[in-house]
C-alpha positions as CSV (number, residue, x, y, z in Angstrom):
1,X,12.1,0.4,-3.7
2,X,9.7,1.3,-5.7
3,X,8.9,-2.2,-6.8
4,X,8.2,-2.9,-3.6
5,X,5.7,-0.1,-2.8
6,X,3.7,-1.0,-6.0
7,X,4.0,-4.9,-4.8
8,X,2.8,-3.8,-1.2
9,X,-0.1,-1.8,-2.7
10,X,-1.5,-4.6,-4.7
11,X,-0.9,-7.3,-1.8
12,X,-3.5,-4.9,0.2
13,X,-6.9,-5.8,-2.1
14,X,-7.3,-8.3,1.0
15,X,-8.2,-5.4,3.2
16,X,-10.4,-4.1,0.9
17,X,-12.7,-6.9,-0.1
18,X,-15.6,-5.3,1.5
19,X,-16.1,-1.8,0.1
20,X,-15.3,0.5,-2.3
21,X,-13.3,0.3,-5.1
22,X,-9.8,0.4,-4.0
23,X,-7.6,3.8,-4.6
24,X,-4.2,3.2,-4.9
25,X,-1.5,6.4,-5.2
26,X,1.9,6.5,-6.6
27,X,4.6,4.5,-5.5
28,X,6.7,8.2,-4.8
29,X,4.1,8.8,-2.3
30,X,4.8,6.1,0.1
31,X,7.1,6.9,2.4
32,X,9.6,4.2,4.0
33,X,12.3,4.2,6.6
34,X,15.4,1.4,7.3
35,X,15.2,0.4,10.6
36,X,17.7,-1.9,12.2
37,X,17.9,-4.3,15.2
38,X,21.2,-3.0,16.5
39,X,19.6,0.6,16.6
40,X,16.2,-0.4,17.8
41,X,15.0,1.0,21.2
42,X,12.2,-1.4,21.3
43,X,12.1,-5.7,21.4
44,X,12.8,-6.4,17.9
45,X,10.4,-8.5,15.9
46,X,11.8,-9.7,13.0
47,X,14.2,-12.3,11.7
48,X,16.8,-10.0,9.8
49,X,19.0,-7.4,11.0
50,X,17.6,-4.7,9.1
51,X,14.8,-3.7,6.9
52,X,12.3,-0.9,5.7
53,X,9.1,0.0,7.1
54,X,6.6,1.6,4.2
55,X,3.5,3.5,5.0
56,X,0.7,2.7,2.0
57,X,-2.5,5.2,2.6
58,X,-5.7,4.0,0.7
59,X,-9.1,4.8,1.2
60,X,-8.1,7.1,4.1
61,X,-6.9,4.0,5.9
62,X,-3.1,3.7,6.6
63,X,-1.1,0.1,6.2
64,X,2.5,-0.1,7.2
65,X,5.1,-3.4,5.8
66,X,8.0,-4.4,7.2
67,X,10.6,-5.5,3.8
68,X,13.9,-7.3,3.2
69,X,16.6,-4.9,1.3
70,X,17.7,-6.5,-1.6
71,X,21.3,-5.4,-3.5
72,X,20.1,-4.4,-7.0
73,X,22.0,-7.6,-7.9
74,X,19.8,-9.6,-5.8
75,X,16.3,-7.6,-7.2
76,X,17.7,-8.9,-10.8
77,X,17.0,-6.7,-14.0
78,X,13.4,-6.1,-15.5
79,X,11.6,-8.4,-16.4
80,X,13.3,-11.1,-14.6
81,X,12.9,-9.2,-11.1
82,X,12.9,-10.9,-7.7
83,X,10.9,-8.8,-5.2
84,X,11.8,-8.6,-1.5
85,X,10.0,-10.4,0.8
86,X,7.9,-8.7,3.2
87,X,5.1,-8.7,5.8
88,X,2.2,-7.0,7.4
89,X,3.3,-4.8,10.7
90,X,0.3,-4.5,12.5
91,X,-1.8,-4.9,15.7
92,X,-4.5,-6.3,13.8
93,X,-4.8,-10.3,14.1
94,X,-7.0,-10.4,11.1
95,X,-4.5,-8.3,8.9
96,X,-1.9,-11.1,9.4
97,X,-3.4,-12.8,6.4
98,X,-2.1,-10.6,4.3
99,X,1.1,-12.3,5.3
100,X,0.8,-15.9,4.3
101,X,3.9,-16.1,2.3
102,X,6.6,-14.3,3.8
103,X,5.6,-15.3,8.2
104,X,9.5,-16.2,8.2
105,X,10.1,-12.6,8.4
106,X,8.6,-12.3,11.6
107,X,11.0,-13.3,15.1
108,X,9.8,-16.7,16.1
109,X,7.0,-16.2,18.8
110,X,5.3,-17.8,20.9
111,X,1.6,-16.8,20.5
112,X,0.2,-14.2,18.1
113,X,-0.3,-11.9,21.5
114,X,3.7,-11.9,21.5
115,X,4.0,-10.7,17.8
116,X,1.5,-8.2,18.4
117,X,3.2,-7.0,21.6
118,X,7.1,-6.8,19.6
119,X,5.0,-5.2,16.2
120,X,3.1,-2.2,18.1
121,X,5.9,0.2,18.3
122,X,6.9,-0.6,14.7
123,X,3.5,0.2,13.6
124,X,3.2,3.4,15.4
125,X,6.4,4.4,13.5
126,X,5.5,3.2,10.1
127,X,2.2,5.0,10.7
128,X,4.1,8.4,11.1
129,X,5.8,7.9,8.1
130,X,2.6,9.0,6.4
131,X,1.8,11.6,8.8
132,X,5.4,13.3,8.4
133,X,5.0,13.0,4.6
134,X,5.9,16.5,3.2
135,X,3.3,15.5,0.4
136,X,0.5,13.0,2.2
137,X,-1.5,11.3,-0.3
138,X,-4.3,12.6,-1.4
139,X,-8.1,11.4,-0.1
140,X,-10.3,11.9,-3.3
141,X,-8.1,10.9,-6.5
């Protein structure tokens, strides 16, 4: 999953288009959690039955992503790897611009309001991953 966290960190450039130069933390500092539809207490927001929530902290901001889980075989070998599809998990409508290519990972929705309502508890859970991390990302690298 280290490859996923690195890819997610790189995709966050959109969030920092205006402002200071982004600080990207080592991949090991990105906590993640496997979530499953069958175990969820909330309305499921995703089109696949399980995936990971990853919290990425950059410049004092925290971002949550949901990603599919690939087996080692599906991922491939170094130099010829397939990255897992991922989507942003947020209640901020503008942040959905980071998820243009993989929106099929969201369960079909009839309005942005429906999607945001479904994603809200997963965003909260994902942000808690950063809060609960044994070694939270330093704020001034």
